[in-house]
A tleap script that builds the chain and sets N, CA, C and O, in Angstrom:
source leaprc.protein.ff14SB
mol = sequence {
  NMET ARG GLY GLY PRO VAL LEU THR ALA LEU
  LEU LEU LEU ALA GLY CYS GLY TYR VAL ALA
  VAL PRO GLY GLU PRO LEU ARG GLU SER SER
  GLU ILE GLY LYS LEU ALA LYS SER CYS ALA
  PRO VAL ARG TYR CYS GLY GLY ILE GLY TYR
  VAL ASP CYS GLY SER ALA VAL ASP GLY PRO
  ALA TYR TYR PHE ASP ARG ARG SER GLY ARG
  VAL ALA GLY TYR CYS GLY GLY ASN CYS MET
  GLY GLY PRO CYS THR ASN CYS PRO PRO PRO
  GLY TRP THR CYS GLY ARG ARG ALA CLEU
}
set mol.1.N position { 0.844 -1.185 0.000 }
set mol.1.CA position { 0.000 0.000 0.000 }
set mol.1.C position { 0.883 1.241 0.000 }
set mol.1.O position { 1.888 1.288 0.709 }
set mol.2.N position { 0.530 2.202 -0.757 }
set mol.2.CA position { 1.252 3.462 -0.807 }
set mol.2.C position { 1.049 4.243 0.479 }
set mol.2.O position { -0.069 4.309 0.991 }
set mol.3.N position { 2.115 4.838 1.011 }
set mol.3.CA position { 1.993 5.616 2.239 }
set mol.3.C position { 2.592 4.908 3.435 }
set mol.3.O position { 2.926 5.558 4.426 }
set mol.4.N position { 2.736 3.618 3.373 }
set mol.4.CA position { 3.410 2.884 4.426 }
set mol.4.C position { 2.546 2.529 5.625 }
set mol.4.O position { 1.343 2.786 5.652 }
set mol.5.N position { 3.196 1.931 6.615 }
set mol.5.CA position { 2.478 1.419 7.777 }
set mol.5.C position { 1.872 2.507 8.672 }
set mol.5.O position { 0.839 2.274 9.300 }
set mol.6.N position { 2.486 3.676 8.740 }
set mol.6.CA position { 1.942 4.744 9.585 }
set mol.6.C position { 0.590 5.205 9.038 }
set mol.6.O position { -0.374 5.350 9.790 }
set mol.7.N position { 0.527 5.433 7.726 }
set mol.7.CA position { -0.732 5.842 7.107 }
set mol.7.C position { -1.791 4.760 7.287 }
set mol.7.O position { -2.945 5.066 7.584 }
set mol.8.N position { -1.415 3.528 7.112 }
set mol.8.CA position { -2.346 2.419 7.284 }
set mol.8.C position { -2.896 2.390 8.716 }
set mol.8.O position { -4.096 2.212 8.921 }
set mol.9.N position { -2.013 2.565 9.696 }
set mol.9.CA position { -2.452 2.563 11.099 }
set mol.9.C position { -3.407 3.722 11.380 }
set mol.9.O position { -4.414 3.534 12.061 }
set mol.10.N position { -3.107 4.917 10.867 }
set mol.10.CA position { -3.996 6.062 11.074 }
set mol.10.C position { -5.363 5.836 10.450 }
set mol.10.O position { -6.387 6.185 11.039 }
set mol.11.N position { -5.380 5.254 9.262 }
set mol.11.CA position { -6.655 4.973 8.602 }
set mol.11.C position { -7.478 3.966 9.404 }
set mol.11.O position { -8.696 4.106 9.520 }
set mol.12.N position { -6.818 2.965 9.950 }
set mol.12.CA position { -7.527 1.980 10.766 }
set mol.12.C position { -8.067 2.615 12.046 }
set mol.12.O position { -9.205 2.349 12.434 }
set mol.13.N position { -7.264 3.449 12.705 }
set mol.13.CA position { -7.719 4.119 13.920 }
set mol.13.C position { -8.875 5.068 13.626 }
set mol.13.O position { -9.824 5.151 14.406 }
set mol.14.N position { -8.803 5.775 12.518 }
set mol.14.CA position { -9.885 6.695 12.148 }
set mol.14.C position { -11.169 5.918 11.876 }
set mol.14.O position { -12.247 6.324 12.310 }
set mol.15.N position { -11.056 4.819 11.171 }
set mol.15.CA position { -12.226 4.004 10.856 }
set mol.15.C position { -12.876 3.411 12.091 }
set mol.15.O position { -14.078 3.148 12.099 }
set mol.16.N position { -12.095 3.201 13.125 }
set mol.16.CA position { -12.628 2.637 14.370 }
set mol.16.C position { -13.089 3.707 15.347 }
set mol.16.O position { -13.547 3.379 16.442 }
set mol.17.N position { -12.981 4.968 14.981 }
set mol.17.CA position { -13.457 6.042 15.842 }
set mol.17.C position { -12.490 6.460 16.935 }
set mol.17.O position { -12.918 7.009 17.950 }
set mol.18.N position { -11.188 6.215 16.756 }
set mol.18.CA position { -10.214 6.583 17.773 }
set mol.18.C position { -9.462 7.871 17.450 }
set mol.18.O position { -8.954 8.533 18.356 }
set mol.19.N position { -9.387 8.228 16.186 }
set mol.19.CA position { -8.624 9.393 15.758 }
set mol.19.C position { -9.499 10.273 14.879 }
set mol.19.O position { -10.149 9.783 13.956 }
set mol.20.N position { -9.516 11.570 15.163 }
set mol.20.CA position { -10.261 12.504 14.318 }
set mol.20.C position { -9.477 12.735 13.037 }
set mol.20.O position { -8.249 12.813 13.064 }
set mol.21.N position { -10.173 12.844 11.924 }
set mol.21.CA position { -9.516 12.983 10.631 }
set mol.21.C position { -9.994 14.238 9.903 }
set mol.21.O position { -11.110 14.708 10.126 }
set mol.22.N position { -9.141 14.774 9.030 }
set mol.22.CA position { -9.571 15.943 8.240 }
set mol.22.C position { -10.749 15.577 7.342 }
set mol.22.O position { -10.947 14.412 6.998 }
set mol.23.N position { -11.509 16.574 6.978 }
set mol.23.CA position { -12.653 16.329 6.115 }
set mol.23.C position { -13.008 17.555 5.308 }
set mol.23.O position { -12.202 18.473 5.156 }
set mol.24.N position { -14.209 17.560 4.800 }
set mol.24.CA position { -14.666 18.652 3.943 }
set mol.24.C position { -14.670 19.972 4.700 }
set mol.24.O position { -14.851 19.986 5.918 }
set mol.25.N position { -14.472 21.081 3.992 }
set mol.25.CA position { -14.508 22.398 4.652 }
set mol.25.C position { -15.917 22.737 5.131 }
set mol.25.O position { -16.896 22.110 4.726 }
set mol.26.N position { -15.995 23.733 5.992 }
set mol.26.CA position { -17.277 24.156 6.556 }
set mol.26.C position { -18.119 24.880 5.523 }
set mol.26.O position { -17.593 25.611 4.684 }
set mol.27.N position { -19.435 24.676 5.585 }
set mol.27.CA position { -20.355 25.453 4.752 }
set mol.27.C position { -20.498 26.832 5.382 }
set mol.27.O position { -20.847 26.937 6.558 }
set mol.28.N position { -20.243 27.862 4.641 }
set mol.28.CA position { -20.290 29.226 5.173 }
set mol.28.C position { -21.670 29.603 5.699 }
set mol.28.O position { -21.776 30.455 6.581 }
set mol.29.N position { -22.719 28.991 5.181 }
set mol.29.CA position { -24.077 29.331 5.601 }
set mol.29.C position { -24.494 28.639 6.907 }
set mol.29.O position { -25.516 28.997 7.493 }
set mol.30.N position { -23.714 27.653 7.368 }
set mol.30.CA position { -24.069 26.934 8.590 }
set mol.30.C position { -23.686 27.748 9.827 }
set mol.30.O position { -22.911 28.700 9.744 }
set mol.31.N position { -24.240 27.359 10.969 }
set mol.31.CA position { -23.917 28.044 12.228 }
set mol.31.C position { -22.407 28.025 12.480 }
set mol.31.O position { -21.819 29.057 12.802 }
set mol.32.N position { -21.781 26.858 12.335 }
set mol.32.CA position { -20.346 26.759 12.587 }
set mol.32.C position { -19.550 27.495 11.507 }
set mol.32.O position { -18.497 28.061 11.801 }
set mol.33.N position { -20.025 27.496 10.293 }
set mol.33.CA position { -19.343 28.215 9.216 }
set mol.33.C position { -19.278 29.714 9.477 }
set mol.33.O position { -18.303 30.370 9.110 }
set mol.34.N position { -20.306 30.250 10.104 }
set mol.34.CA position { -20.327 31.681 10.431 }
set mol.34.C position { -19.407 32.002 11.604 }
set mol.34.O position { -18.843 33.094 11.663 }
set mol.35.N position { -19.248 31.061 12.541 }
set mol.35.CA position { -18.425 31.287 13.726 }
set mol.35.C position { -16.940 31.036 13.494 }
set mol.35.O position { -16.096 31.672 14.126 }
set mol.36.N position { -16.623 30.131 12.609 }
set mol.36.CA position { -15.249 29.645 12.481 }
set mol.36.C position { -14.613 29.993 11.138 }
set mol.36.O position { -14.065 29.118 10.468 }
set mol.37.N position { -14.680 31.235 10.748 }
set mol.37.CA position { -14.164 31.648 9.436 }
set mol.37.C position { -12.640 31.613 9.339 }
set mol.37.O position { -12.108 31.300 8.274 }
set mol.38.N position { -11.928 31.922 10.409 }
set mol.38.CA position { -10.465 31.998 10.368 }
set mol.38.C position { -9.841 31.030 11.359 }
set mol.38.O position { -8.997 31.417 12.167 }
set mol.39.N position { -10.251 29.790 11.298 }
set mol.39.CA position { -9.802 28.806 12.276 }
set mol.39.C position { -8.961 27.710 11.622 }
set mol.39.O position { -8.791 27.675 10.404 }
set mol.40.N position { -8.444 26.826 12.459 }
set mol.40.CA position { -7.658 25.691 11.988 }
set mol.40.C position { -8.530 24.777 11.126 }
set mol.40.O position { -9.757 24.862 11.182 }
set mol.41.N position { -7.912 23.909 10.336 }
set mol.41.CA position { -8.702 22.960 9.545 }
set mol.41.C position { -9.594 22.090 10.437 }
set mol.41.O position { -9.240 21.756 11.568 }
set mol.42.N position { -10.728 21.745 9.907 }
set mol.42.CA position { -11.717 20.939 10.625 }
set mol.42.C position { -11.253 19.493 10.720 }
set mol.42.O position { -10.617 18.972 9.803 }
set mol.43.N position { -11.580 18.846 11.845 }
set mol.43.CA position { -11.356 17.412 12.038 }
set mol.43.C position { -12.702 16.782 12.340 }
set mol.43.O position { -13.557 17.400 12.975 }
set mol.44.N position { -12.888 15.556 11.887 }
set mol.44.CA position { -14.151 14.857 12.105 }
set mol.44.C position { -13.944 13.539 12.822 }
set mol.44.O position { -12.945 12.848 12.627 }
set mol.45.N position { -14.908 13.215 13.651 }
set mol.45.CA position { -14.960 11.936 14.356 }
set mol.45.C position { -16.390 11.434 14.176 }
set mol.45.O position { -17.283 11.787 14.946 }
set mol.46.N position { -16.592 10.622 13.170 }
set mol.46.CA position { -17.945 10.174 12.865 }
set mol.46.C position { -18.807 11.355 12.468 }
set mol.46.O position { -18.458 12.096 11.550 }
set mol.47.N position { -19.930 11.542 13.150 }
set mol.47.CA position { -20.861 12.609 12.820 }
set mol.47.C position { -20.589 13.934 13.521 }
set mol.47.O position { -21.392 14.863 13.425 }
set mol.48.N position { -19.453 14.028 14.230 }
set mol.48.CA position { -19.139 15.259 14.954 }
set mol.48.C position { -17.855 15.870 14.409 }
set mol.48.O position { -16.879 15.167 14.149 }
set mol.49.N position { -17.871 17.178 14.244 }
set mol.49.CA position { -16.692 17.901 13.798 }
set mol.49.C position { -16.095 18.704 14.932 }
set mol.49.O position { -16.770 19.009 15.915 }
set mol.50.N position { -14.817 19.047 14.788 }
set mol.50.CA position { -14.106 19.862 15.768 }
set mol.50.C position { -13.301 20.900 15.009 }
set mol.50.O position { -12.622 20.579 14.033 }
set mol.51.N position { -13.378 22.141 15.456 }
set mol.51.CA position { -12.569 23.187 14.854 }
set mol.51.C position { -12.012 24.062 15.975 }
set mol.51.O position { -12.741 24.504 16.864 }
set mol.52.N position { -10.711 24.297 15.910 }
set mol.52.CA position { -10.012 25.079 16.929 }
set mol.52.C position { -9.756 26.477 16.384 }
set mol.52.O position { -9.151 26.644 15.325 }
set mol.53.N position { -10.219 27.465 17.112 }
set mol.53.CA position { -10.066 28.863 16.709 }
set mol.53.C position { -9.134 29.603 17.656 }
set mol.53.O position { -9.398 30.740 18.048 }
set mol.54.N position { -8.045 28.945 18.017 }
set mol.54.CA position { -7.066 29.566 18.898 }
set mol.54.C position { -7.281 29.274 20.364 }
set mol.54.O position { -6.996 30.125 21.206 }
set mol.55.N position { -7.778 28.087 20.697 }
set mol.55.CA position { -8.093 27.765 22.095 }
set mol.55.C position { -6.866 27.793 23.005 }
set mol.55.O position { -7.004 28.014 24.208 }
set mol.56.N position { -5.682 27.578 22.462 }
set mol.56.CA position { -4.469 27.608 23.283 }
set mol.56.C position { -4.149 29.026 23.766 }
set mol.56.O position { -3.422 29.197 24.745 }
set mol.57.N position { -4.678 30.022 23.100 }
set mol.57.CA position { -4.432 31.420 23.476 }
set mol.57.C position { -5.755 32.136 23.744 }
set mol.57.O position { -5.973 33.252 23.273 }
set mol.58.N position { -6.625 31.489 24.497 }
set mol.58.CA position { -7.900 32.046 24.945 }
set mol.58.C position { -8.969 32.187 23.874 }
set mol.58.O position { -9.973 32.860 24.105 }
set mol.59.N position { -8.791 31.585 22.734 }
set mol.59.CA position { -9.832 31.582 21.714 }
set mol.59.C position { -10.759 30.392 21.906 }
set mol.59.O position { -10.483 29.525 22.735 }
set mol.60.N position { -11.840 30.336 21.163 }
set mol.60.CA position { -12.787 29.221 21.298 }
set mol.60.C position { -12.385 27.999 20.466 }
set mol.60.O position { -11.570 28.084 19.547 }
set mol.61.N position { -12.969 26.898 20.814 }
set mol.61.CA position { -12.929 25.674 20.019 }
set mol.61.C position { -14.359 25.153 20.006 }
set mol.61.O position { -15.070 25.261 21.005 }
set mol.62.N position { -14.776 24.598 18.894 }
set mol.62.CA position { -16.160 24.167 18.747 }
set mol.62.C position { -16.247 22.712 18.321 }
set mol.62.O position { -15.456 22.248 17.500 }
set mol.63.N position { -17.205 22.001 18.878 }
set mol.63.CA position { -17.640 20.697 18.380 }
set mol.63.C position { -18.984 20.962 17.728 }
set mol.63.O position { -19.783 21.741 18.247 }
set mol.64.N position { -19.242 20.323 16.595 }
set mol.64.CA position { -20.485 20.601 15.879 }
set mol.64.C position { -20.991 19.383 15.141 }
set mol.64.O position { -20.237 18.456 14.848 }
set mol.65.N position { -22.286 19.397 14.842 }
set mol.65.CA position { -22.918 18.321 14.095 }
set mol.65.C position { -22.473 18.410 12.637 }
set mol.65.O position { -22.625 19.448 11.993 }
set mol.66.N position { -21.935 17.333 12.138 }
set mol.66.CA position { -21.369 17.325 10.779 }
set mol.66.C position { -22.414 17.618 9.710 }
set mol.66.O position { -22.128 18.335 8.752 }
set mol.67.N position { -23.607 17.081 9.857 }
set mol.67.CA position { -24.648 17.270 8.831 }
set mol.67.C position { -25.252 18.663 8.851 }
set mol.67.O position { -25.361 19.312 7.810 }
set mol.68.N position { -25.642 19.121 10.023 }
set mol.68.CA position { -26.369 20.392 10.110 }
set mol.68.C position { -25.467 21.605 10.286 }
set mol.68.O position { -25.857 22.719 9.936 }
set mol.69.N position { -24.261 21.406 10.825 }
set mol.69.CA position { -23.385 22.523 11.109 }
set mol.69.C position { -23.735 23.254 12.396 }
set mol.69.O position { -23.193 24.326 12.666 }
set mol.70.N position { -24.634 22.687 13.192 }
set mol.70.CA position { -25.023 23.317 14.469 }
set mol.70.C position { -23.992 22.990 15.549 }
set mol.70.O position { -23.501 21.864 15.631 }
set mol.71.N position { -23.674 23.971 16.363 }
set mol.71.CA position { -22.694 23.796 17.431 }
set mol.71.C position { -23.246 22.834 18.485 }
set mol.71.O position { -24.374 22.989 18.954 }
set mol.72.N position { -22.426 21.834 18.851 }
set mol.72.CA position { -22.824 20.840 19.843 }
set mol.72.C position { -22.059 21.026 21.154 }
set mol.72.O position { -22.488 20.527 22.195 }
set mol.73.N position { -20.943 21.732 21.112 }
set mol.73.CA position { -20.138 21.987 22.302 }
set mol.73.C position { -19.223 23.161 22.059 }
set mol.73.O position { -18.745 23.371 20.944 }
set mol.74.N position { -18.982 23.922 23.100 }
set mol.74.CA position { -18.174 25.132 23.006 }
set mol.74.C position { -17.141 25.071 24.114 }
set mol.74.O position { -17.494 24.881 25.278 }
set mol.75.N position { -15.864 25.232 23.769 }
set mol.75.CA position { -14.828 25.151 24.781 }
set mol.75.C position { -13.621 25.979 24.353 }
set mol.75.O position { -13.657 26.654 23.324 }
set mol.76.N position { -12.572 25.926 25.132 }
set mol.76.CA position { -11.365 26.666 24.805 }
set mol.76.C position { -10.868 27.478 25.975 }
set mol.76.O position { -11.470 27.471 27.049 }
set mol.77.N position { -9.776 28.174 25.770 }
set mol.77.CA position { -9.145 28.949 26.824 }
set mol.77.C position { -10.021 30.040 27.397 }
set mol.77.O position { -9.903 30.366 28.578 }
set mol.78.N position { -10.899 30.614 26.589 }
set mol.78.CA position { -11.753 31.691 27.102 }
set mol.78.C position { -12.909 31.164 27.949 }
set mol.78.O position { -13.751 31.947 28.389 }
set mol.79.N position { -12.967 29.875 28.181 }
set mol.79.CA position { -14.050 29.286 28.969 }
set mol.79.C position { -13.674 29.048 30.417 }
set mol.79.O position { -14.479 28.499 31.171 }
set mol.80.N position { -12.503 29.435 30.825 }
set mol.80.CA position { -12.088 29.156 32.198 }
set mol.80.C position { -13.029 29.778 33.226 }
set mol.80.O position { -13.065 29.348 34.379 }
set mol.81.N position { -13.791 30.788 32.809 }
set mol.81.CA position { -14.766 31.403 33.703 }
set mol.81.C position { -16.040 30.603 33.855 }
set mol.81.O position { -16.798 30.846 34.795 }
set mol.82.N position { -16.313 29.643 32.953 }
set mol.82.CA position { -17.441 28.770 33.138 }
set mol.82.C position { -18.484 28.623 32.055 }
set mol.82.O position { -19.288 27.700 32.181 }
set mol.83.N position { -18.571 29.432 30.994 }
set mol.83.CA position { -19.705 29.307 30.082 }
set mol.83.C position { -19.645 28.124 29.110 }
set mol.83.O position { -20.556 27.967 28.297 }
set mol.84.N position { -18.628 27.308 29.166 }
set mol.84.CA position { -18.479 26.218 28.194 }
set mol.84.C position { -19.401 25.044 28.499 }
set mol.84.O position { -19.711 24.757 29.656 }
set mol.85.N position { -19.827 24.375 27.438 }
set mol.85.CA position { -20.740 23.235 27.584 }
set mol.85.C position { -20.348 22.107 26.645 }
set mol.85.O position { -19.773 22.339 25.582 }
set mol.86.N position { -20.665 20.889 27.046 }
set mol.86.CA position { -20.469 19.701 26.211 }
set mol.86.C position { -19.086 19.645 25.576 }
set mol.86.O position { -18.958 19.629 24.351 }
set mol.87.N position { -18.080 19.616 26.389 }
set mol.87.CA position { -16.720 19.663 25.889 }
set mol.87.C position { -15.921 18.459 26.348 }
set mol.87.O position { -15.457 18.460 27.488 }
set mol.88.N position { -15.736 17.460 25.555 }
set mol.88.CA position { -16.374 17.225 24.263 }
set mol.88.C position { -17.793 16.688 24.449 }
set mol.88.O position { -18.150 16.224 25.532 }
set mol.89.N position { -18.600 16.753 23.385 }
set mol.89.CA position { -19.969 16.227 23.493 }
set mol.89.C position { -19.961 14.701 23.628 }
set mol.89.O position { -18.973 14.056 23.280 }
set mol.90.N position { -21.045 14.130 24.123 }
set mol.90.CA position { -21.103 12.684 24.365 }
set mol.90.C position { -20.763 11.815 23.146 }
set mol.90.O position { -20.201 10.734 23.319 }
set mol.91.N position { -21.078 12.241 21.950 }
set mol.91.CA position { -20.820 11.429 20.761 }
set mol.91.C position { -19.379 11.440 20.273 }
set mol.91.O position { -19.043 10.696 19.352 }
set mol.92.N position { -18.520 12.264 20.863 }
set mol.92.CA position { -17.116 12.354 20.447 }
set mol.92.C position { -16.368 11.171 21.035 }
set mol.92.O position { -16.206 11.095 22.252 }
set mol.93.N position { -15.910 10.250 20.203 }
set mol.93.CA position { -15.237 9.036 20.663 }
set mol.93.C position { -13.768 8.996 20.311 }
set mol.93.O position { -13.124 7.957 20.458 }
set mol.94.N position { -13.227 10.111 19.848 }
set mol.94.CA position { -11.843 10.147 19.365 }
set mol.94.C position { -10.878 10.737 20.374 }
set mol.94.O position { -9.937 11.427 19.981 }
set mol.95.N position { -11.072 10.495 21.638 }
set mol.95.CA position { -10.184 11.049 22.661 }
set mol.95.C position { -10.677 12.409 23.124 }
set mol.95.O position { -11.697 12.909 22.650 }
set mol.96.N position { -9.956 12.988 24.037 }
set mol.96.CA position { -10.368 14.253 24.644 }
set mol.96.C position { -10.455 15.375 23.627 }
set mol.96.O position { -11.376 16.190 23.688 }
set mol.97.N position { -9.526 15.434 22.702 }
set mol.97.CA position { -9.484 16.499 21.700 }
set mol.97.C position { -9.153 15.894 20.346 }
set mol.97.O position { -8.745 14.737 20.242 }
set mol.98.N position { -9.333 16.686 19.338 }
set mol.98.CA position { -8.954 16.262 17.987 }
set mol.98.C position { -7.446 16.307 17.853 }
set mol.98.O position { -6.783 17.076 18.549 }
set mol.99.N position { -6.903 15.499 16.976 }
set mol.99.CA position { -5.446 15.509 16.728 }
set mol.99.C position { -5.096 16.536 15.692 }
set mol.99.O position { -3.924 16.694 15.350 }
savepdb mol mol.pdb
quit
């Protein structure tokens, strides 16, 4: 197989729901598309997406429904005061955060 054993292992882990993988870009008309215009590339874990908008430096990070684009969880450095919810949401099975 082209790509070697590392690529093969990542594909197997992604298929089993252990590793979030890159996917299609956000639809600009969706809720998440409007919030995450200048953020890191999206990662997906099954039906849930994750996008980091600078959470390491007090920016937000979002988990969202892949089909609808609706935000399912809001987290990040600016949440230390408490307003964050569902971080990560119950359906996220790819570890604590996206890779």
